[in-house]
C-alpha positions, 0 to 999 in steps of 0.5 A: 820112313815116312811114306807118301802112298798115292792109291789110283782107284776106279770107282765101280759106280758113281760116288755121291758128295755125301760119301767124298768128305773127309769123315767118310775116307777116314771110314774107308781107310780104317777099313783097308788097315782092318782087312790085315790087321784088327787091333791096330784098325780098332786102334787107329779107330780110338786114338785121340790124340796125334795121329800117325798118318793123313790122307788126302780128299779124293781127286779126279784130276791129274796132279801137275807140278805147279806151284800154285795148284792146290787140290780138290777139297769139296765135290758137289756133284757125283764122281761119275763111275769109271772116272780115274781117281787119286787118294793119297795115304802117308804114314809117318810111322814105320811099324804102320808101314810094316804093318800094311806091307801085306795089304799093299803087295796082296791086293786083289785086283777083283776085290771092290772096297766100298765108299758109301754103296760106291764100289772101288777098285785101287788098280796101282799104288805109288810109292816113288816120285812120279813125272806127273804125281809129286804127292808119291814119295818115301824117304828115312827120316836119317835120310831126310836129315842128312840131305837137308841143306845147311845153307838155303835161307828160303822156305815156300810152302804150297798149302793144297788143301785148306789149313788151320793151327790151334791156337788155346781152345780155338783155330787161328788161319793166320800161317805165322811162323811159330804155327807152321814150324812147331806143327812140324816140330811136334810131328817130328820128334814123335816119330823121327826119332831124330829129337830136335831142340825147341827151334829158335824162331826169331830168325825166321821171317814170313816173305812172301804170301800168296794166299786165301781162306776157304769155308768147309761145310761137310764138318759138323760145323764150318771149317775154315783155312787158308789155301795158297803159297807162303815163303819165309827167309831165314835171316841174321846169324844163324848157325848152320845146325838150325837152318839144317834143322828149319829145312829137314822139318820143311822137306818133311811138311810133304808127308806130316801136313800142317794144322788141324785135321790132316787125317781128314785130308784138311792141310796138305802142304809140301815144300815148293821151290821158288826164285826170289831175290830179296828187295 
């Protein structure tokens, strides 16, 4: 079962921008894991292949249901103490969630966690849909598949943090149908236990694009990705099974993200509902 958990955080001292990078938040997550299972924390730290979790950048703003709403991915000013923050952690592997159950159920409200020199209190963990928090959710893989539509031919995504796709030795920022749906397919097949055959993408066409590129400088080298909205349509004579699989993958995007560096906060993506007619 994939889980998308939102942690509400309260810093007890200011957090400087230098400690708000994906690398430092990745280290904080591994510290949380190691607090209940050091062997698992070490294994996740050493993993070089596709990882079974994703993280968001630390957020200081509420997250309303706006289809064009992007998140914060860089901070140029310190986050002041006692600023309410939230942080999304998604877990794709049932085993990983079960091993961390002790952590979620036994959080000590008086025990701070450390992000650089700053102390952070975890005040609440949200794991189910909220009126004002679209990033919290959980759903069985079998349920994701069963509830996926066999008739919905419009697939729309909101890229909330910069996304880029690896092609050979280099990155591409273009959200082609192959980059997007094959990224989802590889993660679905690895973790769901419901393997899909390679998708027939010849019937999938981009129908709306409203994106821009963003450059992040807080990596060893600059990272360029796209944010915004992209829609695809399934056209022509397509079997219901193929439509269902594509819809299941689109719904899965909330949990797994898209493209590179998802364990560092990049590629946060969710499906959105739009109402556009063909013109």
